C-alpha positions as CSV (number, residue, x, y, z in Angstrom):
1,X,0.0,0.0,0.0
2,X,1.2,3.6,-0.7
3,X,-0.1,6.7,0.9
4,X,-0.5,10.0,-1.0
5,X,-1.1,12.0,2.1
6,X,-2.2,11.4,5.7
7,X,-5.8,11.5,6.7
8,X,-6.4,14.5,9.0
9,X,-7.7,13.8,12.5
10,X,-6.5,10.2,12.8
11,X,-6.7,8.9,16.4
12,X,-5.6,5.9,18.3
13,X,-7.9,2.9,18.5
14,X,-10.8,3.0,20.9
15,X,-10.5,1.8,23.6
16,X,-7.0,3.1,24.2
17,X,-4.3,0.5,23.5
18,X,-3.1,-1.5,26.5
19,X,0.0,-3.1,24.8
20,X,2.2,-0.8,22.8
21,X,5.4,-1.7,20.9
22,X,7.9,1.1,20.0
23,X,10.3,0.1,17.3
24,X,13.6,2.1,17.7
25,X,16.5,-0.2,17.0
26,X,19.3,2.3,17.5
27,X,22.1,2.0,20.1
28,X,23.7,5.5,20.0
29,X,23.3,7.5,23.2
30,X,22.0,10.5,21.3
31,X,19.5,8.4,19.3
32,X,18.1,7.1,22.6
33,X,18.0,10.4,24.5
34,X,16.3,12.1,21.6
35,X,13.5,9.4,21.9
36,X,12.8,10.2,25.6
37,X,10.3,13.1,24.9
38,X,8.2,10.8,22.7
39,X,8.3,8.0,25.4
40,X,7.3,10.6,28.0
41,X,4.4,11.7,25.9
42,X,3.3,8.2,25.2
43,X,3.3,7.4,28.9
44,X,1.4,10.5,29.8
45,X,-1.2,9.7,27.2
46,X,-1.4,6.0,28.0
47,X,-0.7,5.7,31.7
48,X,-2.1,2.2,32.0
49,X,-0.4,0.7,28.9
50,X,2.5,-1.7,28.9
51,X,5.1,-0.1,26.7
52,X,7.7,-2.4,25.1
53,X,10.7,-0.9,23.3
54,X,11.8,-3.1,20.4
55,X,15.5,-2.2,20.1
56,X,19.1,-3.3,20.4
57,X,20.6,-4.9,23.5
58,X,23.2,-2.1,23.7
59,X,20.3,0.2,24.6
60,X,19.7,-1.5,27.9
61,X,21.8,0.7,30.1
62,X,19.9,3.8,28.9
63,X,16.5,2.2,28.9
64,X,17.0,0.9,32.4
65,X,17.0,4.6,33.6
66,X,13.4,5.1,32.4
67,X,11.3,2.4,34.0
68,X,8.5,5.0,34.4
69,X,8.4,5.4,30.6
70,X,9.3,1.9,29.3
71,X,8.2,-1.3,30.9
72,X,10.6,-3.6,29.0
73,X,13.2,-3.8,26.3
74,X,12.9,-6.6,23.7
75,X,16.1,-7.2,21.8
76,X,15.8,-7.2,18.0
77,X,18.0,-9.8,16.3
78,X,18.8,-7.4,13.5
79,X,16.8,-6.9,10.3
80,X,17.8,-7.1,6.6
81,X,18.8,-3.6,5.5
82,X,19.2,-2.1,9.0
83,X,22.9,-1.2,9.3
84,X,23.0,-1.0,13.1
85,X,23.3,-4.9,13.5
86,X,23.8,-7.7,11.1
87,X,20.5,-9.6,10.7
88,X,20.2,-13.0,12.4
89,X,17.8,-14.4,9.8
90,X,17.4,-17.7,11.7
91,X,16.5,-15.8,14.8
92,X,13.9,-13.6,13.2
93,X,11.3,-16.4,12.9
94,X,11.1,-17.1,16.6
95,X,11.4,-13.4,17.4
96,X,8.4,-12.5,15.3
97,X,6.5,-15.5,16.7
98,X,7.1,-14.1,20.2
99,X,6.0,-10.7,19.1
100,X,2.7,-12.1,17.8
101,X,2.1,-13.9,21.0
102,X,2.2,-10.6,22.9
103,X,-0.8,-9.3,20.9
104,X,0.2,-5.7,20.7
105,X,-2.6,-3.2,20.2
106,X,-0.3,-0.7,18.6
107,X,3.1,-0.7,17.1
108,X,4.9,2.6,16.6
109,X,7.6,2.8,14.0
110,X,10.0,5.4,15.4
111,X,13.1,4.0,13.8
112,X,13.3,6.2,10.7
113,X,11.8,6.9,7.3
114,X,10.2,3.5,7.1
115,X,11.7,2.4,3.8
116,X,13.4,-0.6,5.6
117,X,11.6,-0.5,9.0
118,X,7.9,-0.4,8.0
119,X,7.8,-4.0,6.9
120,X,9.3,-5.0,10.2
121,X,6.9,-2.8,12.2
122,X,4.0,-4.5,10.3
123,X,5.3,-8.0,11.0
124,X,5.2,-7.3,14.8
125,X,1.6,-8.3,14.4
126,X,-0.1,-5.4,16.2
127,X,-3.7,-4.6,15.6
128,X,-2.7,-1.2,14.4
129,X,0.6,0.2,13.2
130,X,1.7,3.9,13.0
131,X,4.8,5.6,11.9
132,X,6.5,7.4,9.0
133,X,6.7,6.6,5.3
134,X,8.4,8.0,2.2
135,X,5.8,9.1,-0.4
136,X,5.7,6.5,-3.1
137,X,7.0,3.7,-0.8
138,X,5.2,1.1,1.3
139,X,2.7,2.7,3.8
140,X,1.0,0.2,6.1
141,X,-1.9,2.5,7.1
142,X,-3.0,5.7,5.4
143,X,-4.6,7.0,8.6
144,X,-1.7,6.5,11.0
145,X,1.4,7.1,8.9
146,X,2.9,10.5,8.2
147,X,5.3,11.5,5.4
148,X,8.8,11.4,6.8
149,X,10.1,15.0,7.5
150,X,13.8,15.0,6.6
151,X,14.4,18.4,8.1
152,X,12.6,18.0,11.4
153,X,14.7,17.9,14.6
154,X,15.2,14.4,15.8
155,X,13.4,15.2,19.1
156,X,10.3,16.7,17.4
157,X,9.7,14.1,14.6
158,X,8.2,11.4,16.8
159,X,6.2,14.0,18.8
160,X,4.5,15.0,15.5
161,X,3.4,11.5,15.0
162,X,2.1,11.1,18.5
163,X,0.2,14.4,18.2
164,X,-1.3,13.1,14.9
165,X,-2.5,10.1,16.8
166,X,-4.1,12.2,19.5
167,X,-1.3,12.1,22.1
168,X,0.0,15.7,22.8
169,X,3.6,16.3,23.7
170,X,4.7,16.4,27.3
171,X,7.6,18.8,26.7
172,X,10.6,18.6,24.4
173,X,13.3,18.5,27.0
174,X,15.7,15.6,27.1
175,X,16.4,14.0,30.5
176,X,18.7,11.4,32.1
177,X,18.1,10.6,35.7
178,X,21.2,10.5,37.9
179,X,21.6,8.0,40.8
180,X,23.7,7.7,43.9
181,X,25.6,4.9,42.1
182,X,26.6,7.4,39.4
183,X,28.1,9.6,42.0
184,X,30.0,6.7,43.5
185,X,31.3,5.7,40.1
186,X,32.5,9.2,39.4
187,X,34.2,9.3,42.8
188,X,36.1,6.1,42.0
189,X,37.9,7.7,39.1
190,X,41.2,8.6,40.7
191,X,42.3,11.1,38.0
192,X,39.3,13.3,39.0
193,X,40.0,13.5,42.7
194,X,39.9,17.0,44.0
195,X,37.9,18.5,41.0
196,X,35.0,20.5,42.3
197,X,31.8,21.2,40.4
198,X,32.1,24.1,38.0
199,X,35.9,24.1,38.1
200,X,36.5,22.2,34.9
201,X,35.3,21.9,31.3
202,X,34.8,18.6,29.4
203,X,36.3,18.3,26.0
204,X,35.2,15.3,23.9
205,X,37.2,15.0,20.7
206,X,35.7,11.6,19.6
207,X,32.7,10.5,17.6
208,X,31.5,7.1,16.2
209,X,31.9,8.4,12.7
210,X,35.4,9.7,11.8
211,X,33.8,12.2,9.4
212,X,32.3,14.0,12.4
213,X,35.6,14.5,14.2
214,X,37.1,17.9,14.3
215,X,40.9,17.9,13.9
216,X,43.1,17.1,16.9
217,X,45.0,20.3,16.6
218,X,41.8,22.4,16.7
219,X,40.5,20.6,19.8
220,X,43.9,21.1,21.4
221,X,43.9,24.8,20.7
222,X,40.4,25.2,22.1
223,X,41.4,23.2,25.2
224,X,44.4,25.4,25.8
225,X,42.2,28.5,25.5
226,X,39.8,27.0,28.0
227,X,42.7,26.2,30.4
228,X,43.9,29.8,30.0
229,X,40.5,30.9,31.4
230,X,41.2,29.1,34.7
231,X,39.3,25.9,34.1
232,X,40.8,22.4,34.3
233,X,40.3,20.5,31.0
234,X,39.0,17.0,31.3
235,X,39.3,14.9,28.1
236,X,36.4,12.4,27.9
237,X,35.8,9.5,25.6
238,X,35.3,5.7,25.4
239,X,38.2,3.2,25.6
240,X,38.5,3.0,21.9
241,X,39.2,6.7,21.7
242,X,42.2,6.6,24.1
243,X,44.7,7.2,21.3
244,X,42.7,10.1,20.0
245,X,42.6,11.7,23.5
246,X,46.3,11.1,23.9
247,X,47.0,12.9,20.7
248,X,44.9,15.9,21.8
249,X,46.7,16.0,25.2
250,X,50.1,15.8,23.4
251,X,49.2,18.7,21.2
252,X,48.2,20.9,24.1
253,X,50.5,23.4,25.8
254,X,48.5,23.1,29.1
255,X,48.0,20.0,31.1
256,X,44.7,18.0,30.8
257,X,43.1,15.2,32.7
258,X,42.4,12.3,30.3
259,X,39.7,9.9,31.4
260,X,39.1,8.0,28.1
261,X,37.6,4.6,28.9
262,X,37.4,5.3,32.7
263,X,33.8,6.7,32.8
264,X,30.9,4.4,32.1
265,X,27.6,6.0,31.3
266,X,26.7,6.8,34.9
267,X,30.1,8.3,35.8
268,X,30.2,10.2,32.5
269,X,26.7,11.7,33.2
270,X,27.7,12.8,36.7
271,X,30.9,14.3,35.4
272,X,29.2,16.2,32.6
273,X,26.4,17.4,35.0
274,X,29.0,19.2,37.2
275,X,31.1,20.6,34.3
276,X,31.1,24.4,33.6
277,X,31.1,23.6,29.9
278,X,31.3,20.8,27.3
279,X,33.0,21.2,23.9
280,X,32.3,18.2,21.6
281,X,31.6,17.0,18.2
282,X,28.0,16.1,17.2
283,X,27.9,12.9,19.1
284,X,26.1,11.3,22.0
285,X,27.8,13.3,24.8
286,X,26.3,16.5,23.3
287,X,22.8,15.1,23.9
288,X,23.9,14.1,27.3
289,X,24.8,17.7,28.1
290,X,21.4,18.8,26.7
291,X,19.7,16.3,29.0
292,X,21.6,17.5,32.0
293,X,21.5,21.2,31.3
294,X,25.3,21.6,31.0
295,X,26.2,24.5,28.6
296,X,27.9,23.2,25.4
297,X,29.6,24.1,22.2
298,X,28.8,21.4,19.6
299,X,31.0,21.2,16.5
300,X,29.2,20.0,13.3
301,X,31.3,18.8,10.4
302,X,29.4,16.0,8.5
303,X,25.9,15.9,10.0
304,X,22.9,18.2,9.8
305,X,22.3,20.5,12.8
306,X,18.7,21.0,11.7
307,X,18.2,17.4,12.7
308,X,20.8,16.8,15.5
309,X,21.5,20.1,17.2
310,X,20.1,20.7,20.7
311,X,16.8,22.7,20.5
312,X,18.1,25.3,23.0
313,X,20.5,27.3,20.9
314,X,21.3,29.7,23.7
315,X,22.6,27.2,26.3
316,X,24.0,25.0,23.5
317,X,26.0,26.8,20.9
318,X,26.2,25.2,17.4
319,X,29.2,25.7,15.1
320,X,29.4,24.5,11.5
321,X,29.2,22.7,9.2
322,X,28.9,25.8,7.0
323,X,31.0,27.9,7.3
324,X,33.5,25.3,8.4
325,X,34.1,25.5,12.2
326,X,37.2,27.4,13.2
327,X,39.0,27.6,16.5
328,X,38.3,31.3,16.9
329,X,34.6,30.7,16.5
330,X,34.4,27.8,18.9
331,X,36.4,29.8,21.6
332,X,34.2,32.8,21.1
333,X,31.1,30.6,21.6
334,X,32.7,29.1,24.7
335,X,33.4,32.5,26.1
336,X,29.9,33.5,25.5
337,X,28.7,30.6,27.6
338,X,31.3,31.3,30.3
339,X,30.1,34.9,30.5
340,X,33.2,36.7,29.4
341,X,34.5,38.6,26.3
342,X,36.6,36.5,24.0
343,X,40.3,37.6,23.8
344,X,42.3,36.7,20.7
345,X,43.2,33.1,20.3
346,X,46.9,32.3,20.0
347,X,47.7,29.5,17.6
């Protein structure tokens, strides 16, 4: 079936669904955090429903922080055409059989445009399916599917679908609850001993996609400028980015604290929450700063800020991709957030 245009005024089934599946098979921290406002709206509109997130097992540490929005995570064994995980074709048959046994009232396709994911959403076996489609491509339900808006911010896109289905937004803010265990995990990082809240800035030079990474020399120059303003520079990153962080530290004139690979999600969240500033590429930690309210400068090189930039462009300054981000511009934006005029940057 194809859909020429959505039918105005579509609403959820009556009575309201009691079992809802949400298809979002993405593992990136930013991908998951940008889904939280939609999950919040879904829970607010359907407080009695059982909400099942159909996603990747890597999402578990993030999903576990939102038991008030998501009742369970069901791991998807991949799907042909989805790049996030190689499809376990043999495992798909029992997986889909299990999904049918759950007798979902509604399946929401929040994974993407639907070109690849709409057949999967349909095969979950729900009584009704809703989501996005590309005009001219497969559209499971002309009432409950909307044309995929390429230029819509990632946070707002699923909210538009829920509003179309009669579930108003419950705010657009990202969130990530912090726990006492997060604070203990942060306290166990010896390199950070003695750092007080607001006395440091986090600099995150890594990104999953190399094309998104700003050059090492530029990050080092910005980090030196931040250090010159009296803040300790903390270089953050996963274990696989240790060599990248080491290169930034080596290119700096000032000392830096490098914690690559030493801060799991909870410790990283606690660290960012106390930072005066974050400077990062467009990657998951930038959305973490947005969720925690930490001011940030986000450098865009190869991705679209219309889709991935934080919605609050005052607290979170966006640089690039056009014109290409420069050290002077990033430092000027950082100084703006630090509440001081920007002196010339020495290179």
